[in-house]
C-alpha positions in Angstrom: 42.8 44.4 14.4 41.0 46.7 12.1 41.0 44.2 9.3 39.4 41.5 11.5 36.6 44.0 12.5 36.1 44.9 8.8 36.0 41.2 7.9 33.4 40.6 10.6 31.3 43.4 9.2 31.6 42.1 5.7 30.8 38.6 6.7 27.9 39.7 8.8 26.6 41.7 5.8 27.0 38.8 3.4 25.3 36.4 5.9 22.4 38.8 6.6 21.5 40.2 3.3 23.0 38.5 0.2 22.9 35.1 1.8 19.3 35.5 2.9 18.3 36.7 -0.6 20.0 33.7 -2.2 18.2 31.3 0.2 14.9 32.9 -0.6 15.5 32.6 -4.3 16.5 29.0 -3.9 13.4 28.2 -1.9 11.2 29.9 -4.5 12.8 27.9 -7.3 12.5 24.7 -5.3 8.8 25.3 -4.7 8.2 26.0 -8.4 10.2 23.0 -9.5 8.4 20.7 -7.1 5.0 22.2 -8.1 5.7 21.6 -11.7 6.9 18.0 -10.9 3.7 17.4 -9.1 1.6 18.8 -12.0 3.5 16.7 -14.5 3.1 13.6 -12.4 -0.6 14.1 -12.1 -0.9 14.7 -15.9 1.0 11.5 -16.7 -0.9 9.4 -14.1 -4.2 10.6 -15.4 -3.2 10.0 -19.0 -2.1 6.6 -18.1 -5.3 5.9 -16.3 -7.4 7.1 -19.2 -5.5 5.0 -21.7 -5.9 1.9 -19.5 -9.6 2.6 -19.2 -9.9 3.1 -23.0 -8.2 -0.3 -23.6 -10.5 -2.0 -21.1 -13.6 -0.5 -22.8 -12.4 -1.5 -26.2 -11.6 -5.1 -25.1 -15.0 -5.4 -23.4 -16.9 -4.0 -26.4 -15.0 -6.5 -28.6 -15.9 -9.3 -26.3 -19.6 -8.3 -26.2 -19.8 -8.0 -30.0 -18.0 -11.4 -30.4 -20.5 -13.0 -28.0 -23.4 -11.5 -29.8 -22.1 -12.7 -33.2 -21.5 -16.2 -31.9 -24.9 -16.6 -30.3 
């Protein structure tokens, strides 16, 4: 009977303090990982957008110069 009481106390201690601390650490790491993923995605999307814009501008300038040379 004593051992079951001690086990309950130990389990309760694990569940209340160590387990909660581990959960808090996991939540913090998940938040930081997801924030870094969001930042990386925004950087990649903006870089992709700028490169597409640059290509469009280069093609349009080439077309304008070509039209001016032909006319």
